[in-house]
Legacy VTK file of the C-alpha trace (Angstrom):
# vtk DataFile Version 3.0
C-alpha trace
ASCII
DATASET POLYDATA
POINTS 226 float
0.000 0.000 0.000
1.215 3.504 -0.850
1.933 5.847 2.067
1.055 9.545 2.217
2.934 11.396 4.968
1.326 14.708 5.900
2.853 17.600 7.830
0.323 20.032 9.279
-0.883 21.671 12.458
-3.127 19.681 14.771
-5.936 22.217 14.584
-5.733 25.287 12.341
-5.499 24.428 8.617
-4.984 20.764 9.450
-8.133 19.391 7.809
-7.622 17.146 4.789
-11.120 17.669 3.382
-11.323 16.632 -0.258
-7.682 15.573 -0.167
-8.598 12.782 2.247
-11.334 11.601 -0.129
-8.785 11.445 -2.922
-6.098 9.720 -0.856
-8.503 7.008 0.272
-9.781 6.500 -3.286
-6.171 5.916 -4.360
-5.664 3.460 -1.480
-3.085 5.514 0.366
-2.273 4.793 3.973
-2.303 8.212 5.682
0.320 9.107 8.289
-0.238 12.397 10.111
2.739 14.268 11.561
2.209 17.572 13.367
4.259 20.745 13.602
3.463 20.988 17.301
5.371 17.749 17.938
9.105 17.099 17.679
8.780 15.800 14.145
11.440 13.960 12.204
12.385 14.660 8.560
13.209 11.034 7.812
9.746 9.857 8.862
8.128 12.308 6.445
10.504 11.428 3.614
9.469 7.761 3.822
6.142 8.539 2.161
5.383 7.746 -1.466
3.683 11.140 -1.333
4.656 13.999 0.978
2.013 16.655 1.687
2.745 19.933 3.485
-0.353 21.898 4.465
-1.152 25.464 5.499
-0.387 27.523 8.567
-0.975 30.918 10.145
2.806 31.253 10.152
4.569 33.379 7.584
7.734 33.145 5.519
7.321 36.618 4.014
10.364 38.841 4.080
10.529 40.421 7.537
7.934 38.034 8.984
9.642 34.653 8.614
8.773 32.147 11.349
11.764 30.472 13.075
10.323 27.028 12.342
10.414 27.607 8.604
14.074 26.637 8.221
13.414 23.038 9.253
10.569 22.689 6.757
12.594 24.247 3.947
15.348 21.725 4.688
12.750 18.941 4.509
11.569 20.213 1.128
15.099 20.425 -0.265
15.720 16.822 0.764
12.458 15.796 -0.898
13.394 17.560 -4.122
16.657 15.615 -4.170
14.630 12.395 -3.852
12.629 13.377 -6.980
9.534 11.917 -5.315
6.025 13.453 -5.232
5.488 16.517 -3.049
2.227 18.427 -2.762
2.656 21.729 -0.911
-0.502 23.724 -0.149
-0.813 27.371 0.953
1.986 27.954 3.517
3.541 24.766 2.162
3.700 26.290 -1.317
5.442 29.369 0.073
8.035 27.141 1.749
8.545 25.313 -1.541
8.987 28.639 -3.335
11.722 29.663 -0.890
13.431 26.288 -1.257
13.562 26.952 -5.011
15.051 30.421 -4.613
11.777 32.346 -4.796
10.586 35.229 -2.642
7.468 35.746 -0.525
6.163 39.145 0.581
3.358 40.457 2.783
0.459 41.959 0.826
-1.252 45.211 1.755
-4.438 43.260 2.514
-5.319 39.553 2.538
-7.151 37.816 -0.290
-10.134 35.820 0.969
-12.593 34.868 -1.745
-14.033 32.108 -3.929
-13.007 32.973 -7.445
-11.517 31.958 -10.753
-7.741 32.169 -10.976
-5.872 33.869 -13.804
-3.139 33.349 -16.404
-3.502 29.589 -16.460
-0.756 27.957 -18.514
-1.423 24.273 -17.670
-3.052 21.942 -16.868
-6.774 22.318 -17.590
-7.661 20.681 -14.258
-6.395 23.768 -12.458
-9.381 25.832 -13.683
-11.406 27.193 -10.771
-13.164 28.588 -9.018
-11.255 27.843 -5.795
-11.085 29.150 -2.252
-8.249 31.691 -2.407
-7.095 32.630 1.094
-3.710 34.156 1.880
-2.088 37.376 3.124
1.385 36.704 1.700
2.198 36.292 -1.974
4.818 34.364 -3.892
6.406 36.866 -6.272
6.172 35.515 -9.857
9.399 37.120 -11.069
11.348 35.452 -8.277
10.308 31.954 -9.373
10.985 32.660 -13.031
14.671 32.982 -12.182
14.671 29.186 -11.746
14.542 27.510 -15.151
13.185 24.296 -13.629
10.024 25.965 -12.306
6.796 26.320 -14.291
4.202 28.807 -13.045
0.800 27.205 -13.640
-1.424 30.149 -12.710
-1.563 33.477 -10.893
-4.162 35.678 -9.197
-3.839 39.417 -8.563
-0.065 39.295 -9.255
0.487 36.364 -6.862
1.606 32.885 -7.920
-1.264 30.485 -7.177
0.253 27.251 -8.482
3.630 26.135 -9.816
5.522 22.929 -10.423
9.037 21.585 -10.614
9.773 17.936 -11.289
7.473 15.833 -9.108
6.614 18.739 -6.788
3.602 21.046 -6.977
3.016 24.183 -4.934
-0.623 25.305 -4.678
-1.370 28.583 -2.922
-5.170 28.305 -3.130
-7.124 25.650 -1.220
-8.379 22.685 -3.280
-8.592 20.586 -0.107
-11.240 22.678 1.639
-14.751 21.284 1.910
-17.558 23.087 3.732
-16.724 21.614 7.144
-13.033 22.432 6.946
-13.823 25.907 5.580
-15.988 26.594 8.640
-13.318 25.405 11.082
-10.673 27.513 9.373
-12.901 30.592 9.449
-13.622 30.082 13.151
-9.941 29.618 13.980
-8.952 32.790 12.144
-12.044 34.730 13.268
-12.982 36.109 9.870
-16.027 38.345 9.773
-19.440 36.796 9.207
-19.958 38.552 5.894
-16.697 37.174 4.471
-17.429 33.661 5.709
-21.041 33.779 4.520
-19.926 34.797 1.024
-17.455 31.894 0.891
-19.959 29.424 2.297
-22.685 30.495 -0.126
-20.329 30.179 -3.088
-19.218 26.707 -2.025
-22.772 25.560 -1.335
-23.861 26.732 -4.767
-20.927 24.906 -6.352
-20.585 22.001 -3.888
-20.756 19.087 -6.351
-18.463 20.727 -8.886
-16.094 21.828 -6.127
-15.388 18.264 -5.017
-15.142 16.946 -8.576
-12.743 19.751 -9.459
-10.528 19.053 -6.442
-10.348 15.322 -7.157
-9.494 16.045 -10.785
-6.708 18.399 -9.733
-5.177 15.840 -7.362
-5.476 13.191 -10.076
-3.649 15.451 -12.521
-0.875 16.159 -10.034
-0.430 12.444 -9.335
-0.484 11.494 -13.006
2.017 14.146 -14.024
4.525 13.113 -11.361
5.203 10.006 -13.536
6.115 12.079 -16.603
9.061 13.940 -15.109
LINES 1 227
226 0 1 2 3 4 5 6 7 8 9 10 11 12 13 14 15 16 17 18 19 20 21 22 23 24 25 26 27 28 29 30 31 32 33 34 35 36 37 38 39 40 41 42 43 44 45 46 47 48 49 50 51 52 53 54 55 56 57 58 59 60 61 62 63 64 65 66 67 68 69 70 71 72 73 74 75 76 77 78 79 80 81 82 83 84 85 86 87 88 89 90 91 92 93 94 95 96 97 98 99 100 101 102 103 104 105 106 107 108 109 110 111 112 113 114 115 116 117 118 119 120 121 122 123 124 125 126 127 128 129 130 131 132 133 134 135 136 137 138 139 140 141 142 143 144 145 146 147 148 149 150 151 152 153 154 155 156 157 158 159 160 161 162 163 164 165 166 167 168 169 170 171 172 173 174 175 176 177 178 179 180 181 182 183 184 185 186 187 188 189 190 191 192 193 194 195 196 197 198 199 200 201 202 203 204 205 206 207 208 209 210 211 212 213 214 215 216 217 218 219 220 221 222 223 224 225
């Protein structure tokens, strides 16, 4: 049986949502490892798939969390393995730094359910998606690395990119309605913002799940072509 090792927080942004549905459909054994514990790089690197999820922490210039260095080291080791890595939200920012990119704090956070922009490939990345972040990966910084392909952007921020068997996804394909609610409660977003997101997801609930599964399928399929 394939193993998916997942690094996340125990509470905030730790829900697997649609990602769990996909992992189980692909017969992965799921191993959860938490940032709050004294986690070990080698245990995470044992997975056939490594997933790094979101966080309220930052790696933006001037805001970088002390714990980021250990995760960047983990990512660099994974890249050397040339094995699948799926890095979501904060995870994608860590991946960007590991590849020589830059992350900066935006003047205001982006929290919305919307189509993304400037999609180069693949088709499965078409939205809409929950887009939720206050830091942005600077596109020009990633383009300095010839091995990186920017897959899409939104409001001048990189929303998805790939290199070898690794994908960084800034938006949130994993969020279902339950995990969206828990994230909103943990971050204490205003009711009007949450209600707009919830209404959009409810209206698009069937397509939202299908879209997420298709995206994860595409990521997994493309990791065999590199």
